[in-house]
VEXBABA-71130 format. One record per residue (C-alpha): chain; residue in three letters; x, y, z. Coordinates in steps of 0.25 Angstrom, whole numbers, plus 2048, in hexadecimal, padded with zeros to 3 digits. Layout:
N
+--------+---------+-----+-----+-----+
! cadena ! residuo !   X !   Y !   Z !
+--------+---------+-----+-----+-----+
!      A !     ala !   X !   Y !   Z !
...
+--------+---------+-----+-----+-----+
***
This chain:
90
+--------+---------+-----+-----+-----+
! cadena ! residuo !   X !   Y !   Z !
+--------+---------+-----+-----+-----+
!      A !     met ! 87D ! 813 ! 7F9 !
!      A !     met ! 86F ! 816 ! 7F8 !
!      A !     thr ! 86C ! 823 ! 7F2 !
!      A !     glu ! 862 ! 82D ! 7F6 !
!      A !     gly ! 85C ! 82B ! 7E8 !
!      A !     leu ! 85B ! 81C ! 7EA !
!      A !     phe ! 855 ! 81E ! 7F7 !
!      A !     phe ! 84A ! 826 ! 7F4 !
!      A !     asp ! 847 ! 81E ! 7E8 !
!      A !     thr ! 845 ! 813 ! 7F1 !
!      A !     val ! 83D ! 81A ! 7FB !
!      A !     arg ! 834 ! 81E ! 7EF !
!      A !     gln ! 832 ! 811 ! 7EA !
!      A !     gly ! 830 ! 80A ! 7F7 !
!      A !     leu ! 824 ! 816 ! 7F9 !
!      A !     trp ! 81E ! 813 ! 7EC !
!      A !     ile ! 81E ! 804 ! 7F0 !
!      A !     ala ! 817 ! 808 ! 7FD !
!      A !     val ! 80C ! 80F ! 7F4 !
!      A !     ile ! 80A ! 805 ! 7EA !
!      A !     thr ! 808 ! 7F9 ! 7F5 !
!      A !     ser ! 7FF ! 802 ! 7FE !
!      A !     phe ! 7F7 ! 807 ! 7F2 !
!      A !     pro ! 7ED ! 7FC ! 7F1 !
!      A !     ile ! 7EA ! 7FC ! 7FF !
!      A !     leu ! 7E9 ! 80A ! 801 !
!      A !     ala ! 7E0 ! 80C ! 7F4 !
!      A !     val ! 7D6 ! 801 ! 7F9 !
!      A !     ala ! 7D6 ! 807 ! 807 !
!      A !     leu ! 7D2 ! 814 ! 800 !
!      A !     val ! 7C8 ! 80F ! 7F7 !
!      A !     thr ! 7C1 ! 807 ! 803 !
!      A !     gly ! 7C2 ! 813 ! 80C !
!      A !     val ! 7BB ! 81C ! 802 !
!      A !     ala ! 7B0 ! 811 ! 7FE !
!      A !     val ! 7AD ! 80F ! 80D !
!      A !     gly ! 7AD ! 81D ! 810 !
!      A !     leu ! 7A3 ! 81F ! 804 !
!      A !     phe ! 79A ! 814 ! 80A !
!      A !     gln ! 79B ! 81A ! 818 !
!      A !     ala ! 797 ! 828 ! 813 !
!      A !     leu ! 78B ! 822 ! 80A !
!      A !     thr ! 786 ! 819 ! 815 !
!      A !     ser ! 789 ! 822 ! 821 !
!      A !     ile ! 78F ! 817 ! 829 !
!      A !     gln ! 79B ! 81C ! 831 !
!      A !     glu ! 7A1 ! 80F ! 836 !
!      A !     met ! 7B0 ! 80F ! 839 !
!      A !     thr ! 7B2 ! 800 ! 836 !
!      A !     leu ! 7AB ! 802 ! 829 !
!      A !     thr ! 7B7 ! 80A ! 824 !
!      A !     phe ! 7C1 ! 801 ! 82A !
!      A !     val ! 7BD ! 7F3 ! 826 !
!      A !     pro ! 7BB ! 7F4 ! 817 !
!      A !     lys ! 7C8 ! 7FC ! 816 !
!      A !     leu ! 7D0 ! 7F1 ! 81E !
!      A !     ala ! 7C9 ! 7E6 ! 816 !
!      A !     ala ! 7CD ! 7ED ! 808 !
!      A !     ile ! 7DB ! 7EF ! 80D !
!      A !     val ! 7DD ! 7E1 ! 811 !
!      A !     val ! 7D8 ! 7DC ! 804 !
!      A !     val ! 7E0 ! 7E4 ! 7FC !
!      A !     phe ! 7ED ! 7E2 ! 804 !
!      A !     trp ! 7EB ! 7D3 ! 803 !
!      A !     ile ! 7E8 ! 7D4 ! 7F4 !
!      A !     ser ! 7F5 ! 7DE ! 7F1 !
!      A !     met ! 7FF ! 7D8 ! 7FC !
!      A !     gly ! 806 ! 7D0 ! 7F0 !
!      A !     phe ! 808 ! 7DC ! 7E9 !
!      A !     met ! 80D ! 7E4 ! 7F5 !
!      A !     ala ! 817 ! 7DA ! 7F9 !
!      A !     gln ! 81C ! 7D8 ! 7EB !
!      A !     thr ! 81E ! 7E7 ! 7E9 !
!      A !     leu ! 825 ! 7E8 ! 7F7 !
!      A !     val ! 82D ! 7DC ! 7F4 !
!      A !     asn ! 831 ! 7E1 ! 7E6 !
!      A !     tyr ! 835 ! 7EE ! 7EC !
!      A !     phe ! 83E ! 7E8 ! 7F7 !
!      A !     thr ! 845 ! 7DE ! 7EE !
!      A !     thr ! 848 ! 7E8 ! 7E2 !
!      A !     thr ! 84A ! 7F5 ! 7EA !
!      A !     leu ! 84D ! 7F4 ! 7F9 !
!      A !     ile ! 854 ! 7E7 ! 7FA !
!      A !     pro ! 85F ! 7EB ! 7EF !
!      A !     leu ! 860 ! 7F9 ! 7F7 !
!      A !     ile ! 862 ! 7F2 ! 804 !
!      A !     ala ! 86C ! 7E8 ! 7FE !
!      A !     gly ! 874 ! 7F3 ! 7F7 !
!      A !     gly ! 870 ! 7F0 ! 7E8 !
!      A !     tyr ! 86A ! 7FD ! 7E4 !
+--------+---------+-----+-----+-----+
***
């Protein structure tokens, strides 16, 4: 039987895995957004696609680079934590 402490520990670990795997993409989106915003403020160019396209390109590049790390982290979490809990080996 799964205890309350084990449940909350599993949820906490899952949320931490979500933070770790999403951090590279979110950090690059933030840095790119600030850089584009600074460029727009300095040049007075207020074009909507200027904010969207560089952010999207940076996110795609970082996702492509870090998807191996993300997949390995998620597979490790599932095989070491969730599958044993589902199978009853906690």
